[in-house]
C-alpha positions in Angstrom: 17.2 -27.0 -11.2 17.1 -25.9 -7.6 14.1 -24.7 -5.6 16.1 -22.7 -3.2 14.0 -20.3 -1.1 15.8 -17.0 -0.2 15.3 -15.8 3.4 17.2 -14.1 6.1 20.1 -15.9 7.7 20.3 -17.0 11.3 20.0 -15.7 14.0 18.3 -12.8 12.3 15.5 -14.9 10.9 14.5 -16.2 14.4 14.5 -12.6 15.7 12.2 -11.4 12.9 10.0 -14.4 13.2 9.5 -13.9 17.0 8.8 -10.2 16.5 6.1 -11.0 13.9 4.2 -13.1 16.4 3.1 -9.8 18.1 3.3 -7.5 15.1 0.5 -5.3 14.0 2.1 -3.9 10.8 5.4 -3.4 9.0 6.8 -0.5 7.0 9.8 0.7 5.0 11.1 4.2 4.5 12.2 3.4 0.9 15.9 3.7 1.7 17.2 1.7 4.7 14.8 1.8 7.7 12.5 -1.1 8.1 10.2 -1.3 11.1 7.8 -3.8 12.7 5.1 -2.2 14.8 4.4 -4.4 17.7 1.3 -2.6 18.9 -1.4 -0.2 17.9 0.4 2.8 19.5 3.5 2.2 17.4 1.4 1.6 14.3 -0.4 4.9 14.9 2.9 6.7 15.5 4.3 5.6 12.2 1.1 6.7 10.4 1.5 10.1 12.1 5.0 10.3 10.7 3.7 9.6 7.2 4.7 6.0 6.8 2.5 3.6 4.8 1.7 0.6 7.0 1.2 -2.9 5.8 -0.9 -5.1 8.2 0.7 -8.3 9.3 -1.9 -11.0 8.5 0.5 -13.8 7.5 4.0 -14.2 8.9 5.4 -15.9 5.8 4.1 -13.1 3.6 5.5 -10.5 6.0 8.9 -12.2 6.0 8.9 -12.3 2.2 8.0 -8.6 2.0 10.6 -7.6 4.7 13.2 -9.5 2.6 12.2 -7.7 -0.6 12.6 -4.4 1.2 15.9 -5.6 2.7 17.3 -6.5 -0.7 16.6 -3.1 -2.2 17.8 -1.1 0.8 21.0 0.9 0.8 24.0 -0.2 2.8 22.7 1.6 6.0 19.8 -0.9 6.2 18.4 -2.0 9.5 15.3 -3.7 10.9 13.8 -2.7 14.3 10.7 -3.8 16.1 8.9 -0.9 17.9 6.8 -1.2 21.0 4.8 1.6 22.7 5.9 4.0 20.0 9.2 4.6 21.7 11.0 1.4 22.5 13.1 0.1 19.6 14.4 -3.5 19.5 17.2 -3.9 17.0 16.5 -7.1 15.1 19.2 -6.4 12.5 21.3 -3.5 13.5 23.1 -1.4 10.9 26.1 -3.2 9.3 25.7 -6.3 11.5 24.1 -8.5 8.9 26.7 -7.9 6.2 29.6 -8.0 8.8 28.4 -11.4 9.9 28.7 -12.6 6.3 32.2 -11.1 5.9 33.3 -12.8 9.2 31.9 -16.2 8.0 33.8 -15.8 4.7 37.1 -15.0 6.4 36.9 -18.3 8.4 36.6 -20.4 5.2 
């Protein structure tokens, strides 16, 4: 029996981990958009758009929740970190995560 822990693959995990160092909260639109609010202005902006925000109190818990959302997202899924309510940092751009897996499989 294996105790394998599922998480994001590299280099995406490092990008998410680094963003969570400064994160205030995270949110998911229920379909494919996952956001990390890097400051109070971004957090408040998402609240204004009707998003339910989850405070980031523990990075490991936040990564686990982001992965849960990722796994139930549609094929258009993405993760962006947002600063100043208008600067989007693409941590996992659309299609890039799955394309990286396909490219890795082709080399085998």
